[in-house]
C-alpha positions in Angstrom: 4.5 1.1 -40.5 1.4 0.3 -42.6 0.9 0.5 -46.3 -0.3 4.1 -46.3 2.8 5.1 -44.4 5.1 3.3 -46.8 3.3 5.0 -49.7 3.8 8.4 -48.2 7.5 7.8 -47.4 8.2 6.5 -50.9 6.5 9.5 -52.4 8.3 11.9 -50.2 11.7 10.4 -51.1 11.1 10.8 -54.8 9.7 14.3 -54.4 12.9 15.2 -52.5 15.0 14.0 -55.4 12.8 15.9 -57.9 13.4 19.0 -55.8 17.2 18.5 -55.9 17.0 18.1 -59.7 15.0 21.4 -60.0 17.5 23.1 -57.6 20.4 22.0 -59.8 18.6 23.4 -62.9 18.3 26.7 -61.2 21.9 26.7 -60.1 23.0 26.2 -63.7 20.5 28.7 -65.3 23.5 30.8 -66.2 25.8 28.0 -67.2 26.5 28.3 -71.0 25.2 25.2 -72.9 23.6 23.6 -69.8 20.7 21.2 -70.4 18.0 21.1 -67.8 16.9 17.8 -66.3 13.6 16.3 -65.3 13.1 13.5 -62.7 10.6 11.0 -64.1 8.4 8.8 -61.9 5.5 6.4 -62.5 3.1 4.4 -60.4 3.5 0.7 -59.5 0.3 -1.0 -58.4 0.8 -4.0 -56.1 -1.6 -6.5 -54.6 -1.5 -6.1 -50.8 -2.9 -9.6 -50.2 -5.4 -8.0 -47.8 -8.8 -9.4 -47.3 -10.3 -5.9 -47.2 -11.7 -4.0 -50.1 -8.3 -2.1 -50.4 -6.4 -4.9 -52.1 -4.2 -2.8 -54.3 -1.8 0.0 -53.4 0.0 2.4 -55.7 3.7 3.2 -55.1 5.9 5.8 -56.8 8.7 4.3 -58.8 11.8 6.2 -59.9 12.4 5.9 -63.7 15.5 8.1 -63.7 16.5 11.6 -64.7 16.3 12.8 -68.3 17.9 15.8 -70.0 15.9 18.4 -71.9 17.8 18.6 -75.2 16.0 21.7 -76.6 18.2 24.6 -77.7 19.1 27.6 -75.6 19.2 31.1 -76.8 22.4 32.5 -78.5 24.1 35.6 -77.4 27.0 37.5 -79.1 30.3 37.7 -77.3 32.5 38.9 -80.2 35.2 36.6 -78.9 36.7 35.0 -82.0 37.2 31.7 -80.2 33.6 31.5 -79.0 31.4 29.3 -81.2 27.7 28.4 -81.0 26.1 25.4 -82.6 23.2 26.3 -84.8 20.5 23.6 -85.1 21.4 19.9 -84.5 24.8 18.7 -83.5 27.1 18.6 -80.5 30.7 19.6 -79.8 33.0 16.8 -78.7 35.2 17.2 -75.6 37.9 15.2 -73.8 38.1 16.0 -70.1 41.4 16.4 -68.3 40.9 12.8 -67.0 40.6 11.4 -70.5 36.8 10.9 -70.6 34.9 11.8 -73.8 31.7 13.8 -73.7 29.4 15.8 -75.8 28.0 19.3 -75.2 26.9 22.6 -76.6 28.9 25.1 -74.5 31.1 26.9 -77.0 32.9 29.5 -74.8 36.3 28.4 -75.8 39.8 29.8 -75.1 43.4 28.8 -75.9 45.6 27.3 -73.3 49.3 28.2 -72.8 50.1 25.1 -74.9 47.9 26.3 -77.8 45.1 23.8 -77.1 41.5 24.9 -77.8 39.8 24.3 -74.4 36.6 24.9 -72.6 36.1 27.3 -69.6 37.0 24.4 -67.3 40.1 23.4 -69.3 38.7 20.4 -71.1 39.9 19.8 -74.7 37.8 20.6 -77.8 37.8 17.8 -80.3 38.2 18.0 -84.1 36.2 16.1 -86.7 38.4 13.0 -86.2 38.0 13.1 -82.4 41.5 14.5 -81.6 42.2 17.6 -79.5 42.6 20.8 -81.4 45.9 22.7 -81.2 46.4 26.2 -82.6 50.1 26.7 -83.5 52.1 29.7 -82.3 51.9 32.7 -84.6 48.4 31.8 -86.0 47.2 35.3 -85.3 43.5 36.1 -85.3 41.7 32.9 -86.3 38.5 32.6 -88.3 36.0 29.9 -87.8 33.5 29.3 -90.6 30.0 27.8 -90.4 31.3 24.3 -90.9 33.8 24.7 -88.0 36.9 25.1 -90.2 39.6 27.1 -88.3 42.0 29.2 -90.4 44.8 31.4 -89.3 45.5 35.0 -90.1 47.1 33.9 -93.4 44.1 31.8 -94.4 45.9 28.5 -93.8 43.7 25.7 -92.4 44.4 24.6 -88.9 41.6 22.2 -88.0 37.9 21.7 -88.1 35.8 21.7 -84.9 34.0 18.4 -84.7 30.2 18.3 -84.9 28.7 15.0 -83.7 25.4 13.3 -83.2 24.1 10.6 -80.9 21.0 8.7 -80.0 19.0 8.7 -76.8 21.0 11.5 -75.2 18.1 12.4 -73.0 19.0 9.6 -70.6 22.7 10.4 -70.6 24.5 11.6 -67.4 25.3 15.3 -66.8 29.1 15.6 -66.6 30.8 18.8 -65.6 27.8 21.1 -65.8 27.2 21.5 -69.6 28.6 18.1 -70.8 26.8 14.9 -71.3 28.1 11.3 -71.4 26.4 7.9 -71.6 25.7 6.1 -68.4 28.3 3.5 -69.4 30.8 6.2 -70.2 31.5 5.1 -73.8 30.9 7.8 -76.4 30.8 6.9 -80.1 31.7 10.0 -82.1 29.4 10.0 -85.1 29.9 13.0 -87.4 26.8 15.2 -88.0 25.8 15.5 -91.6 25.4 19.3 -91.9 27.4 21.2 -89.3 26.4 24.8 -88.8 28.2 27.1 -86.4 28.3 30.8 -85.6 31.6 32.4 -84.6 31.5 35.0 -81.8 28.3 33.6 -80.2 27.7 31.3 -77.3 24.5 29.2 -76.5 22.9 29.9 -73.1 21.4 27.3 -70.8 17.9 26.1 -71.9 16.7 26.4 -68.3 13.8 28.8 -67.5 14.5 29.9 -63.9 11.0 31.1 -63.3 9.4 27.8 -64.3 11.9 25.9 -62.3 11.3 28.0 -59.2 7.5 27.5 -59.6 8.1 23.8 -59.9 10.4 23.6 -56.9 7.8 25.4 -54.7 5.1 22.9 -55.9 7.4 20.0 -55.2 8.2 21.3 -51.7 4.5 21.6 -50.9 3.8 18.0 -52.1 6.7 16.8 -50.0 5.3 18.4 -46.9 1.9 16.9 -47.7 3.4 13.4 -48.1 5.3 13.7 -44.8 2.2 14.9 -43.0 0.4 11.8 -44.3 3.3 9.6 -43.0 3.2 11.3 -39.6 -0.6 10.9 -39.4 -0.3 7.2 -40.3 2.4 6.7 -37.7 0.3 8.5 -35.0 -2.7 6.3 -35.8 -0.5 3.2 -35.5 0.8 4.3 -32.1 -2.7 5.0 -30.9 -3.9 1.6 -32.1 -1.0 -0.2 -30.3 -1.6 1.8 -27.2 -5.3 0.8 -27.1 -4.5 -2.9 -27.8 -1.8 -3.0 -25.1 -2.8 -4.9 -22.0 -3.6 -2.7 -19.0 
């Protein structure tokens, strides 16, 4: 295959991955706290070493997938265990496999053991990074804007942790709405001014219409790239056929 064919195939491969990222965004448009992702590419210009005028070729290079960290809209659930983060900050979670992650999905519930957990059963962490347990007989709990949980008598139970982190855009999506560094090591740094709203949950920040439009455009570009690869392959076959001895 010639250089044009390689260019077309490399572009098609990256467009296919970008389409998969957009499809995943659409699939999670209704996942509370989900952060949409974007596949990022750039051009790499190489010297072909050819004696012709076309000495340089531009190839698409994958620079990874980055999360959009913008906030999603809040909606009221009136569930006393649901909490939405207002402004900056992230909830801390410990998965059932022991991995630590950050996220914004605050649709919490209480397990049979009294642990405050996510919809998928992962543990919600307090300000010290430990799982939160609500003791039996606590009654209707209250959660103030700082994340402080009190029982029906007004006694303090725990404070939901609010954390901050750097460069979360290039973290890995874990379990839908959670993010973790690519090396899997999360440093729980407390946020300076936690602000939460009880009885609310943050929606996904994905715009389904925009993602659908993007996916259609990517599919068309993919078809165009594959057509170019096919034309290049056909030209190569014709050239070899003409050069073959009769």
